[in-house]
Biotite code that builds the C-alpha atoms (Angstrom):
import biotite.structure as struc

atoms = struc.array([
    struc.Atom([116.883, 4.703, 98.119], chain_id="A", res_id=1, res_name="MET", atom_name="CA", element="C"),
    struc.Atom([115.614, 5.083, 102.622], chain_id="A", res_id=2, res_name="ASP", atom_name="CA", element="C"),
    struc.Atom([115.571, 2.005, 104.426], chain_id="A", res_id=3, res_name="LYS", atom_name="CA", element="C"),
    struc.Atom([111.894, 0.075, 104.003], chain_id="A", res_id=4, res_name="ALA", atom_name="CA", element="C"),
    struc.Atom([109.165, -0.080, 106.555], chain_id="A", res_id=5, res_name="VAL", atom_name="CA", element="C"),
    struc.Atom([106.806, -2.955, 105.795], chain_id="A", res_id=6, res_name="ILE", atom_name="CA", element="C"),
    struc.Atom([103.156, -2.407, 107.392], chain_id="A", res_id=7, res_name="PHE", atom_name="CA", element="C"),
    struc.Atom([101.198, -6.651, 107.225], chain_id="A", res_id=8, res_name="ILE", atom_name="CA", element="C"),
    struc.Atom([97.578, -5.689, 107.155], chain_id="A", res_id=9, res_name="VAL", atom_name="CA", element="C"),
    struc.Atom([94.827, -8.171, 106.570], chain_id="A", res_id=10, res_name="GLU", atom_name="CA", element="C"),
    struc.Atom([93.179, -6.693, 103.516], chain_id="A", res_id=11, res_name="GLY", atom_name="CA", element="C"),
    struc.Atom([92.850, -4.436, 100.363], chain_id="A", res_id=12, res_name="ALA", atom_name="CA", element="C"),
    struc.Atom([90.574, -2.278, 102.485], chain_id="A", res_id=13, res_name="ALA", atom_name="CA", element="C"),
    struc.Atom([92.898, -2.063, 105.754], chain_id="A", res_id=14, res_name="ASP", atom_name="CA", element="C"),
    struc.Atom([95.640, -1.125, 103.029], chain_id="A", res_id=15, res_name="LYS", atom_name="CA", element="C"),
    struc.Atom([93.573, 1.598, 101.302], chain_id="A", res_id=16, res_name="LYS", atom_name="CA", element="C"),
    struc.Atom([92.256, 3.050, 104.861], chain_id="A", res_id=17, res_name="ALA", atom_name="CA", element="C"),
    struc.Atom([96.489, 3.543, 106.413], chain_id="A", res_id=18, res_name="LEU", atom_name="CA", element="C"),
    struc.Atom([98.898, 3.128, 103.789], chain_id="A", res_id=19, res_name="GLU", atom_name="CA", element="C"),
    struc.Atom([98.530, 6.764, 102.393], chain_id="A", res_id=20, res_name="ASN", atom_name="CA", element="C"),
    struc.Atom([98.609, 8.179, 106.262], chain_id="A", res_id=21, res_name="ILE", atom_name="CA", element="C"),
    struc.Atom([101.347, 6.353, 106.990], chain_id="A", res_id=22, res_name="PHE", atom_name="CA", element="C"),
    struc.Atom([103.589, 7.693, 103.779], chain_id="A", res_id=23, res_name="LYS", atom_name="CA", element="C"),
    struc.Atom([102.875, 11.076, 104.034], chain_id="A", res_id=24, res_name="LYS", atom_name="CA", element="C"),
    struc.Atom([103.760, 11.182, 108.009], chain_id="A", res_id=25, res_name="ILE", atom_name="CA", element="C"),
    struc.Atom([107.085, 8.961, 107.076], chain_id="A", res_id=26, res_name="TYR", atom_name="CA", element="C"),
    struc.Atom([107.973, 10.761, 103.791], chain_id="A", res_id=27, res_name="ARG", atom_name="CA", element="C"),
    struc.Atom([111.409, 9.817, 105.126], chain_id="A", res_id=28, res_name="HIS", atom_name="CA", element="C"),
    struc.Atom([110.447, 6.201, 105.057], chain_id="A", res_id=29, res_name="LYS", atom_name="CA", element="C"),
    struc.Atom([109.875, 3.791, 101.991], chain_id="A", res_id=30, res_name="GLU", atom_name="CA", element="C"),
    struc.Atom([106.699, 2.631, 103.730], chain_id="A", res_id=31, res_name="ILE", atom_name="CA", element="C"),
    struc.Atom([105.219, -0.200, 101.923], chain_id="A", res_id=32, res_name="HIS", atom_name="CA", element="C"),
    struc.Atom([101.541, -2.036, 102.800], chain_id="A", res_id=33, res_name="PHE", atom_name="CA", element="C"),
    struc.Atom([100.787, -5.948, 101.914], chain_id="A", res_id=34, res_name="GLU", atom_name="CA", element="C"),
    struc.Atom([97.942, -7.253, 102.784], chain_id="A", res_id=35, res_name="PHE", atom_name="CA", element="C"),
    struc.Atom([97.442, -10.899, 103.697], chain_id="A", res_id=36, res_name="THR", atom_name="CA", element="C"),
    struc.Atom([93.861, -11.460, 101.891], chain_id="A", res_id=37, res_name="HIS", atom_name="CA", element="C"),
    struc.Atom([92.610, -13.079, 105.471], chain_id="A", res_id=38, res_name="GLY", atom_name="CA", element="C"),
    struc.Atom([93.592, -13.369, 109.143], chain_id="A", res_id=39, res_name="ASP", atom_name="CA", element="C"),
    struc.Atom([96.373, -15.764, 109.353], chain_id="A", res_id=40, res_name="ILE", atom_name="CA", element="C"),
    struc.Atom([96.274, -15.617, 113.301], chain_id="A", res_id=41, res_name="THR", atom_name="CA", element="C"),
    struc.Atom([92.729, -17.857, 112.426], chain_id="A", res_id=42, res_name="SER", atom_name="CA", element="C"),
    struc.Atom([94.299, -19.903, 109.237], chain_id="A", res_id=43, res_name="ASP", atom_name="CA", element="C"),
    struc.Atom([94.497, -23.423, 110.804], chain_id="A", res_id=44, res_name="GLU", atom_name="CA", element="C"),
    struc.Atom([97.034, -24.274, 108.723], chain_id="A", res_id=45, res_name="LYS", atom_name="CA", element="C"),
    struc.Atom([99.307, -21.916, 110.562], chain_id="A", res_id=46, res_name="ILE", atom_name="CA", element="C"),
    struc.Atom([100.720, -22.520, 113.760], chain_id="A", res_id=47, res_name="ASN", atom_name="CA", element="C"),
    struc.Atom([104.078, -21.486, 115.986], chain_id="A", res_id=48, res_name="LYS", atom_name="CA", element="C"),
    struc.Atom([106.154, -22.971, 114.372], chain_id="A", res_id=49, res_name="SER", atom_name="CA", element="C"),
    struc.Atom([105.533, -22.316, 110.664], chain_id="A", res_id=50, res_name="ASN", atom_name="CA", element="C"),
    struc.Atom([103.706, -18.450, 111.253], chain_id="A", res_id=51, res_name="VAL", atom_name="CA", element="C"),
    struc.Atom([107.008, -16.195, 110.999], chain_id="A", res_id=52, res_name="GLU", atom_name="CA", element="C"),
    struc.Atom([107.794, -18.519, 107.459], chain_id="A", res_id=53, res_name="ALA", atom_name="CA", element="C"),
    struc.Atom([104.682, -17.246, 106.586], chain_id="A", res_id=54, res_name="GLU", atom_name="CA", element="C"),
    struc.Atom([105.001, -13.111, 107.078], chain_id="A", res_id=55, res_name="ILE", atom_name="CA", element="C"),
    struc.Atom([108.287, -13.293, 105.612], chain_id="A", res_id=56, res_name="TYR", atom_name="CA", element="C"),
    struc.Atom([106.782, -14.642, 102.584], chain_id="A", res_id=57, res_name="LYS", atom_name="CA", element="C"),
    struc.Atom([104.708, -11.433, 102.208], chain_id="A", res_id=58, res_name="PHE", atom_name="CA", element="C"),
    struc.Atom([107.750, -9.470, 103.094], chain_id="A", res_id=59, res_name="VAL", atom_name="CA", element="C"),
    struc.Atom([110.337, -11.286, 100.549], chain_id="A", res_id=60, res_name="ASP", atom_name="CA", element="C"),
    struc.Atom([107.781, -10.729, 97.721], chain_id="A", res_id=61, res_name="ASN", atom_name="CA", element="C"),
    struc.Atom([108.127, -6.914, 97.883], chain_id="A", res_id=62, res_name="TYR", atom_name="CA", element="C"),
    struc.Atom([112.129, -7.082, 98.276], chain_id="A", res_id=63, res_name="ARG", atom_name="CA", element="C"),
    struc.Atom([112.475, -9.510, 95.140], chain_id="A", res_id=64, res_name="LYS", atom_name="CA", element="C"),
    struc.Atom([110.131, -6.672, 93.678], chain_id="A", res_id=65, res_name="ASP", atom_name="CA", element="C"),
    struc.Atom([111.805, -3.940, 94.416], chain_id="A", res_id=66, res_name="LYS", atom_name="CA", element="C"),
    struc.Atom([115.455, -5.871, 94.455], chain_id="A", res_id=67, res_name="LYS", atom_name="CA", element="C"),
    struc.Atom([116.225, -4.733, 98.019], chain_id="A", res_id=68, res_name="LEU", atom_name="CA", element="C"),
    struc.Atom([118.556, -7.135, 100.217], chain_id="A", res_id=69, res_name="ARG", atom_name="CA", element="C"),
    struc.Atom([117.012, -8.015, 103.817], chain_id="A", res_id=70, res_name="VAL", atom_name="CA", element="C"),
    struc.Atom([119.563, -5.040, 104.488], chain_id="A", res_id=71, res_name="SER", atom_name="CA", element="C"),
    struc.Atom([117.298, -2.521, 103.375], chain_id="A", res_id=72, res_name="ASP", atom_name="CA", element="C"),
    struc.Atom([114.469, -2.999, 105.155], chain_id="A", res_id=73, res_name="ILE", atom_name="CA", element="C"),
    struc.Atom([114.193, -1.774, 107.989], chain_id="A", res_id=74, res_name="TRP", atom_name="CA", element="C"),
    struc.Atom([111.148, -2.799, 109.816], chain_id="A", res_id=75, res_name="GLN", atom_name="CA", element="C"),
    struc.Atom([108.009, -5.075, 110.000], chain_id="A", res_id=76, res_name="ILE", atom_name="CA", element="C"),
    struc.Atom([105.010, -4.227, 111.614], chain_id="A", res_id=77, res_name="VAL", atom_name="CA", element="C"),
    struc.Atom([101.995, -6.122, 111.830], chain_id="A", res_id=78, res_name="GLN", atom_name="CA", element="C"),
    struc.Atom([98.788, -4.590, 112.523], chain_id="A", res_id=79, res_name="ILE", atom_name="CA", element="C"),
    struc.Atom([95.939, -7.110, 113.996], chain_id="A", res_id=80, res_name="PHE", atom_name="CA", element="C"),
    struc.Atom([92.170, -6.943, 114.181], chain_id="A", res_id=81, res_name="ASP", atom_name="CA", element="C"),
    struc.Atom([91.763, -8.574, 117.586], chain_id="A", res_id=82, res_name="THR", atom_name="CA", element="C"),
    struc.Atom([88.415, -10.142, 116.937], chain_id="A", res_id=83, res_name="ASP", atom_name="CA", element="C"),
    struc.Atom([87.223, -10.943, 120.692], chain_id="A", res_id=84, res_name="GLY", atom_name="CA", element="C"),
    struc.Atom([89.808, -13.498, 120.819], chain_id="A", res_id=85, res_name="ALA", atom_name="CA", element="C"),
    struc.Atom([90.928, -13.008, 124.426], chain_id="A", res_id=86, res_name="TYR", atom_name="CA", element="C"),
    struc.Atom([87.321, -12.797, 125.945], chain_id="A", res_id=87, res_name="ILE", atom_name="CA", element="C"),
    struc.Atom([86.296, -15.507, 127.676], chain_id="A", res_id=88, res_name="ASP", atom_name="CA", element="C"),
    struc.Atom([84.094, -18.560, 126.482], chain_id="A", res_id=89, res_name="ASP", atom_name="CA", element="C"),
    struc.Atom([81.018, -17.282, 128.542], chain_id="A", res_id=90, res_name="SER", atom_name="CA", element="C"),
    struc.Atom([80.747, -14.361, 126.058], chain_id="A", res_id=91, res_name="CYS", atom_name="CA", element="C"),
    struc.Atom([79.930, -16.534, 122.740], chain_id="A", res_id=92, res_name="ILE", atom_name="CA", element="C"),
    struc.Atom([76.937, -16.661, 122.637], chain_id="A", res_id=93, res_name="VAL", atom_name="CA", element="C"),
    struc.Atom([74.176, -19.109, 120.366], chain_id="A", res_id=94, res_name="GLN", atom_name="CA", element="C"),
    struc.Atom([73.385, -16.862, 117.540], chain_id="A", res_id=95, res_name="GLY", atom_name="CA", element="C"),
    struc.Atom([71.489, -17.705, 114.126], chain_id="A", res_id=96, res_name="GLU", atom_name="CA", element="C"),
    struc.Atom([74.019, -16.795, 111.538], chain_id="A", res_id=97, res_name="SER", atom_name="CA", element="C"),
    struc.Atom([76.722, -18.854, 110.574], chain_id="A", res_id=98, res_name="ALA", atom_name="CA", element="C"),
    struc.Atom([79.282, -16.241, 110.135], chain_id="A", res_id=99, res_name="GLU", atom_name="CA", element="C"),
    struc.Atom([80.866, -14.472, 113.396], chain_id="A", res_id=100, res_name="PHE", atom_name="CA", element="C"),
    struc.Atom([78.410, -11.178, 114.280], chain_id="A", res_id=101, res_name="VAL", atom_name="CA", element="C"),
    struc.Atom([80.209, -9.647, 116.973], chain_id="A", res_id=102, res_name="TYR", atom_name="CA", element="C"),
    struc.Atom([79.021, -6.501, 119.257], chain_id="A", res_id=103, res_name="SER", atom_name="CA", element="C"),
    struc.Atom([81.076, -4.673, 122.630], chain_id="A", res_id=104, res_name="GLU", atom_name="CA", element="C"),
    struc.Atom([79.623, -7.869, 125.083], chain_id="A", res_id=105, res_name="GLU", atom_name="CA", element="C"),
    struc.Atom([79.627, -10.854, 122.618], chain_id="A", res_id=106, res_name="HIS", atom_name="CA", element="C"),
    struc.Atom([80.447, -12.719, 119.676], chain_id="A", res_id=107, res_name="ILE", atom_name="CA", element="C"),
    struc.Atom([77.162, -14.897, 118.336], chain_id="A", res_id=108, res_name="SER", atom_name="CA", element="C"),
    struc.Atom([77.376, -17.689, 115.991], chain_id="A", res_id=109, res_name="CYS", atom_name="CA", element="C"),
    struc.Atom([75.460, -20.587, 115.163], chain_id="A", res_id=110, res_name="LYS", atom_name="CA", element="C"),
    struc.Atom([77.980, -23.199, 115.145], chain_id="A", res_id=111, res_name="ASN", atom_name="CA", element="C"),
    struc.Atom([80.107, -22.011, 119.445], chain_id="A", res_id=112, res_name="ILE", atom_name="CA", element="C"),
    struc.Atom([82.664, -24.602, 119.205], chain_id="A", res_id=113, res_name="GLN", atom_name="CA", element="C"),
    struc.Atom([84.198, -22.561, 116.167], chain_id="A", res_id=114, res_name="LYS", atom_name="CA", element="C"),
    struc.Atom([83.988, -19.208, 117.919], chain_id="A", res_id=115, res_name="VAL", atom_name="CA", element="C"),
    struc.Atom([85.891, -21.076, 120.821], chain_id="A", res_id=116, res_name="LYS", atom_name="CA", element="C"),
    struc.Atom([88.492, -22.812, 118.426], chain_id="A", res_id=117, res_name="LYS", atom_name="CA", element="C"),
    struc.Atom([89.344, -19.526, 115.744], chain_id="A", res_id=118, res_name="ARG", atom_name="CA", element="C"),
    struc.Atom([89.594, -17.478, 119.308], chain_id="A", res_id=119, res_name="ASN", atom_name="CA", element="C"),
    struc.Atom([92.148, -19.899, 120.816], chain_id="A", res_id=120, res_name="LYS", atom_name="CA", element="C"),
    struc.Atom([94.115, -20.608, 117.569], chain_id="A", res_id=121, res_name="HIS", atom_name="CA", element="C"),
    struc.Atom([94.263, -16.965, 117.239], chain_id="A", res_id=122, res_name="LYS", atom_name="CA", element="C"),
    struc.Atom([95.149, -15.505, 120.694], chain_id="A", res_id=123, res_name="LYS", atom_name="CA", element="C"),
    struc.Atom([98.150, -18.605, 120.997], chain_id="A", res_id=124, res_name="GLU", atom_name="CA", element="C"),
    struc.Atom([99.685, -17.281, 117.906], chain_id="A", res_id=125, res_name="LEU", atom_name="CA", element="C"),
    struc.Atom([98.868, -13.142, 118.452], chain_id="A", res_id=126, res_name="MET", atom_name="CA", element="C"),
    struc.Atom([100.662, -14.089, 121.676], chain_id="A", res_id=127, res_name="ASP", atom_name="CA", element="C"),
    struc.Atom([103.798, -15.790, 120.308], chain_id="A", res_id=128, res_name="TYR", atom_name="CA", element="C"),
    struc.Atom([104.243, -13.323, 117.536], chain_id="A", res_id=129, res_name="LEU", atom_name="CA", element="C"),
    struc.Atom([104.330, -10.511, 120.764], chain_id="A", res_id=130, res_name="LEU", atom_name="CA", element="C"),
    struc.Atom([107.509, -12.903, 121.580], chain_id="A", res_id=131, res_name="THR", atom_name="CA", element="C"),
    struc.Atom([109.087, -12.001, 118.390], chain_id="A", res_id=132, res_name="CYS", atom_name="CA", element="C"),
    struc.Atom([111.800, -9.251, 118.173], chain_id="A", res_id=133, res_name="SER", atom_name="CA", element="C"),
    struc.Atom([112.256, -9.863, 114.982], chain_id="A", res_id=134, res_name="GLY", atom_name="CA", element="C"),
    struc.Atom([111.806, -12.371, 111.979], chain_id="A", res_id=135, res_name="ILE", atom_name="CA", element="C"),
    struc.Atom([114.818, -13.598, 109.687], chain_id="A", res_id=136, res_name="LYS", atom_name="CA", element="C"),
    struc.Atom([116.963, -10.979, 110.999], chain_id="A", res_id=137, res_name="GLY", atom_name="CA", element="C"),
    struc.Atom([114.473, -7.791, 110.670], chain_id="A", res_id=138, res_name="ILE", atom_name="CA", element="C"),
    struc.Atom([112.932, -6.567, 113.722], chain_id="A", res_id=139, res_name="PRO", atom_name="CA", element="C"),
    struc.Atom([109.611, -7.114, 113.684], chain_id="A", res_id=140, res_name="TYR", atom_name="CA", element="C"),
    struc.Atom([106.612, -5.483, 116.042], chain_id="A", res_id=141, res_name="ARG", atom_name="CA", element="C"),
    struc.Atom([102.837, -5.789, 116.121], chain_id="A", res_id=142, res_name="CYS", atom_name="CA", element="C"),
    struc.Atom([100.582, -3.857, 117.211], chain_id="A", res_id=143, res_name="TYR", atom_name="CA", element="C"),
    struc.Atom([96.626, -4.305, 117.418], chain_id="A", res_id=144, res_name="TYR", atom_name="CA", element="C"),
    struc.Atom([93.405, -2.390, 116.452], chain_id="A", res_id=145, res_name="LEU", atom_name="CA", element="C"),
    struc.Atom([90.144, -3.644, 118.278], chain_id="A", res_id=146, res_name="SER", atom_name="CA", element="C"),
    struc.Atom([87.743, -5.324, 117.766], chain_id="A", res_id=147, res_name="SER", atom_name="CA", element="C"),
    struc.Atom([88.784, -5.050, 114.011], chain_id="A", res_id=148, res_name="ASN", atom_name="CA", element="C"),
    struc.Atom([90.268, -1.928, 112.014], chain_id="A", res_id=149, res_name="LEU", atom_name="CA", element="C"),
    struc.Atom([86.154, -0.830, 111.046], chain_id="A", res_id=150, res_name="ASP", atom_name="CA", element="C"),
    struc.Atom([85.344, -0.617, 114.597], chain_id="A", res_id=151, res_name="HIS", atom_name="CA", element="C"),
    struc.Atom([88.551, 0.972, 115.500], chain_id="A", res_id=152, res_name="ALA", atom_name="CA", element="C"),
    struc.Atom([88.200, 3.873, 113.266], chain_id="A", res_id=153, res_name="LEU", atom_name="CA", element="C"),
    struc.Atom([85.102, 4.431, 111.708], chain_id="A", res_id=154, res_name="TYR", atom_name="CA", element="C"),
    struc.Atom([83.623, 2.896, 114.596], chain_id="A", res_id=155, res_name="ASN", atom_name="CA", element="C"),
    struc.Atom([81.495, 0.209, 112.813], chain_id="A", res_id=156, res_name="LYS", atom_name="CA", element="C"),
    struc.Atom([80.996, -3.733, 112.992], chain_id="A", res_id=157, res_name="GLN", atom_name="CA", element="C"),
    struc.Atom([79.904, -6.336, 110.835], chain_id="A", res_id=158, res_name="ASN", atom_name="CA", element="C"),
    struc.Atom([80.161, -4.216, 107.642], chain_id="A", res_id=159, res_name="LEU", atom_name="CA", element="C"),
    struc.Atom([79.917, -6.164, 104.731], chain_id="A", res_id=160, res_name="SER", atom_name="CA", element="C"),
    struc.Atom([83.008, -6.526, 102.190], chain_id="A", res_id=161, res_name="ASP", atom_name="CA", element="C"),
    struc.Atom([81.365, -3.881, 99.821], chain_id="A", res_id=162, res_name="GLY", atom_name="CA", element="C"),
    struc.Atom([81.292, -1.341, 102.887], chain_id="A", res_id=163, res_name="LEU", atom_name="CA", element="C"),
    struc.Atom([84.138, -2.372, 103.647], chain_id="A", res_id=164, res_name="LYS", atom_name="CA", element="C"),
    struc.Atom([85.521, -0.355, 100.714], chain_id="A", res_id=165, res_name="ARG", atom_name="CA", element="C"),
    struc.Atom([83.455, 1.938, 101.309], chain_id="A", res_id=166, res_name="LYS", atom_name="CA", element="C"),
    struc.Atom([84.485, 3.305, 104.660], chain_id="A", res_id=167, res_name="TYR", atom_name="CA", element="C"),
    struc.Atom([87.999, 2.587, 103.475], chain_id="A", res_id=168, res_name="ALA", atom_name="CA", element="C"),
    struc.Atom([87.706, 5.417, 100.001], chain_id="A", res_id=169, res_name="GLU", atom_name="CA", element="C"),
    struc.Atom([85.765, 7.740, 102.837], chain_id="A", res_id=170, res_name="ALA", atom_name="CA", element="C"),
    struc.Atom([88.544, 7.777, 105.785], chain_id="A", res_id=171, res_name="PHE", atom_name="CA", element="C"),
    struc.Atom([91.394, 7.854, 102.972], chain_id="A", res_id=172, res_name="TYR", atom_name="CA", element="C"),
    struc.Atom([89.759, 11.246, 101.960], chain_id="A", res_id=173, res_name="TRP", atom_name="CA", element="C"),
    struc.Atom([89.043, 12.387, 105.256], chain_id="A", res_id=174, res_name="GLN", atom_name="CA", element="C"),
    struc.Atom([93.073, 12.925, 105.782], chain_id="A", res_id=175, res_name="PHE", atom_name="CA", element="C"),
    struc.Atom([93.874, 13.622, 102.584], chain_id="A", res_id=176, res_name="MET", atom_name="CA", element="C"),
    struc.Atom([96.600, 16.541, 103.147], chain_id="A", res_id=177, res_name="GLY", atom_name="CA", element="C"),
    struc.Atom([95.804, 16.504, 106.850], chain_id="A", res_id=178, res_name="LYS", atom_name="CA", element="C"),
    struc.Atom([97.547, 13.055, 107.650], chain_id="A", res_id=179, res_name="GLU", atom_name="CA", element="C"),
    struc.Atom([98.993, 14.077, 110.983], chain_id="A", res_id=180, res_name="HIS", atom_name="CA", element="C"),
    struc.Atom([96.026, 14.909, 112.587], chain_id="A", res_id=181, res_name="LEU", atom_name="CA", element="C"),
    struc.Atom([95.442, 11.059, 112.145], chain_id="A", res_id=182, res_name="PHE", atom_name="CA", element="C"),
    struc.Atom([97.523, 10.411, 114.934], chain_id="A", res_id=183, res_name="ILE", atom_name="CA", element="C"),
    struc.Atom([95.367, 12.799, 117.193], chain_id="A", res_id=184, res_name="LYS", atom_name="CA", element="C"),
    struc.Atom([92.264, 11.262, 116.178], chain_id="A", res_id=185, res_name="TYR", atom_name="CA", element="C"),
    struc.Atom([93.778, 7.603, 117.224], chain_id="A", res_id=186, res_name="LEU", atom_name="CA", element="C"),
    struc.Atom([94.780, 9.702, 120.950], chain_id="A", res_id=187, res_name="ASP", atom_name="CA", element="C"),
    struc.Atom([90.917, 11.009, 121.158], chain_id="A", res_id=188, res_name="MET", atom_name="CA", element="C"),
    struc.Atom([88.701, 8.762, 119.700], chain_id="A", res_id=189, res_name="GLU", atom_name="CA", element="C"),
    struc.Atom([90.035, 4.989, 119.569], chain_id="A", res_id=190, res_name="VAL", atom_name="CA", element="C"),
    struc.Atom([92.855, 4.349, 122.298], chain_id="A", res_id=191, res_name="VAL", atom_name="CA", element="C"),
    struc.Atom([89.869, 4.383, 124.763], chain_id="A", res_id=192, res_name="ASN", atom_name="CA", element="C"),
    struc.Atom([92.044, 3.842, 128.275], chain_id="A", res_id=193, res_name="GLY", atom_name="CA", element="C"),
    struc.Atom([94.769, 1.754, 126.625], chain_id="A", res_id=194, res_name="VAL", atom_name="CA", element="C"),
    struc.Atom([98.150, 2.452, 128.128], chain_id="A", res_id=195, res_name="PRO", atom_name="CA", element="C"),
    struc.Atom([100.840, 4.252, 127.098], chain_id="A", res_id=196, res_name="ASP", atom_name="CA", element="C"),
    struc.Atom([103.525, 0.950, 127.005], chain_id="A", res_id=197, res_name="GLY", atom_name="CA", element="C"),
    struc.Atom([103.823, -1.365, 124.671], chain_id="A", res_id=198, res_name="PHE", atom_name="CA", element="C"),
    struc.Atom([103.769, -4.569, 127.055], chain_id="A", res_id=199, res_name="LEU", atom_name="CA", element="C"),
    struc.Atom([100.889, -2.719, 129.019], chain_id="A", res_id=200, res_name="ALA", atom_name="CA", element="C"),
    struc.Atom([98.852, -1.876, 125.897], chain_id="A", res_id=201, res_name="SER", atom_name="CA", element="C"),
    struc.Atom([99.032, -6.024, 125.088], chain_id="A", res_id=202, res_name="TRP", atom_name="CA", element="C"),
    struc.Atom([97.917, -7.139, 128.391], chain_id="A", res_id=203, res_name="ARG", atom_name="CA", element="C"),
    struc.Atom([94.698, -4.135, 128.575], chain_id="A", res_id=204, res_name="TYR", atom_name="CA", element="C"),
    struc.Atom([93.734, -6.062, 125.461], chain_id="A", res_id=205, res_name="ILE", atom_name="CA", element="C"),
    struc.Atom([93.348, -9.333, 127.114], chain_id="A", res_id=206, res_name="LYS", atom_name="CA", element="C"),
    struc.Atom([91.383, -8.679, 129.942], chain_id="A", res_id=207, res_name="GLU", atom_name="CA", element="C"),
    struc.Atom([87.471, -8.785, 130.116], chain_id="A", res_id=208, res_name="ASP", atom_name="CA", element="C"),
    struc.Atom([85.600, -7.523, 127.083], chain_id="A", res_id=209, res_name="LEU", atom_name="CA", element="C"),
    struc.Atom([89.017, -5.670, 125.812], chain_id="A", res_id=210, res_name="HIS", atom_name="CA", element="C"),
    struc.Atom([89.630, -7.549, 122.335], chain_id="A", res_id=211, res_name="SER", atom_name="CA", element="C"),
    struc.Atom([85.543, -6.478, 121.450], chain_id="A", res_id=212, res_name="LEU", atom_name="CA", element="C"),
    struc.Atom([85.885, -2.816, 122.198], chain_id="A", res_id=213, res_name="GLN", atom_name="CA", element="C"),
    struc.Atom([86.843, 0.081, 120.326], chain_id="A", res_id=214, res_name="ARG", atom_name="CA", element="C"),
    struc.Atom([90.588, -0.021, 121.013], chain_id="A", res_id=215, res_name="HIS", atom_name="CA", element="C"),
    struc.Atom([93.790, 0.438, 119.434], chain_id="A", res_id=216, res_name="THR", atom_name="CA", element="C"),
    struc.Atom([97.351, 0.759, 120.649], chain_id="A", res_id=217, res_name="ASN", atom_name="CA", element="C"),
    struc.Atom([98.518, 1.982, 117.058], chain_id="A", res_id=218, res_name="LEU", atom_name="CA", element="C"),
    struc.Atom([99.239, 5.479, 118.454], chain_id="A", res_id=219, res_name="ASN", atom_name="CA", element="C"),
    struc.Atom([102.846, 3.608, 120.601], chain_id="A", res_id=220, res_name="ILE", atom_name="CA", element="C"),
    struc.Atom([103.821, 3.059, 116.914], chain_id="A", res_id=221, res_name="TYR", atom_name="CA", element="C"),
    struc.Atom([104.324, 6.912, 116.570], chain_id="A", res_id=222, res_name="PHE", atom_name="CA", element="C"),
    struc.Atom([105.728, 7.617, 120.310], chain_id="A", res_id=223, res_name="LYS", atom_name="CA", element="C"),
    struc.Atom([108.347, 4.675, 119.547], chain_id="A", res_id=224, res_name="GLU", atom_name="CA", element="C"),
    struc.Atom([109.062, 6.069, 116.026], chain_id="A", res_id=225, res_name="ASN", atom_name="CA", element="C"),
    struc.Atom([109.156, 9.789, 115.892], chain_id="A", res_id=226, res_name="PRO", atom_name="CA", element="C"),
    struc.Atom([108.572, 11.606, 112.708], chain_id="A", res_id=227, res_name="ILE", atom_name="CA", element="C"),
    struc.Atom([111.571, 13.003, 111.852], chain_id="A", res_id=228, res_name="LEU", atom_name="CA", element="C"),
])
């Protein structure tokens, strides 16, 4: 079989929106999306000492299911939601909801300290994973959707789980049979000023309010991995 590329995203709706597009664009690869049932970079039980092992669990589940060797896996690609993790604490404001509510200018919540703690933990883990070139000997690379997948792909924030599924389904059909247009869509609608270089793109998202705004560096994946 062709070498496998395992993409790791946060939820089933994320997988629905993206997996078919990548499968069709990279027909020469065995493309598989795993979802983590939540944001592992916000999980307080996960830290720099165990995050690589946590990521590998998802890879290993797929490897065992398909009876693959580690050498059969060409690449692990993780796609993060930035969730405003890099904004200044002054942009976290008192709100009426116990949930985090996002805009392009601030995050609001009843418990401001909870947001600050989440942001500190999340950016520490993303920064750490950005330095990882491999996990268990498999090449690893991480990209982002800002402020999350819904915002980047649909230009919608604070969606309920039901609406996430609805928009993911619509997005799936939007690119059915014309998956190649997804790359142009990212460049035209979502990148919004992010530099073309991988490290430069990460420096950019850490500045000002960028991690709350609509951006992505996922377009760089296609530049680094040309379609054969």
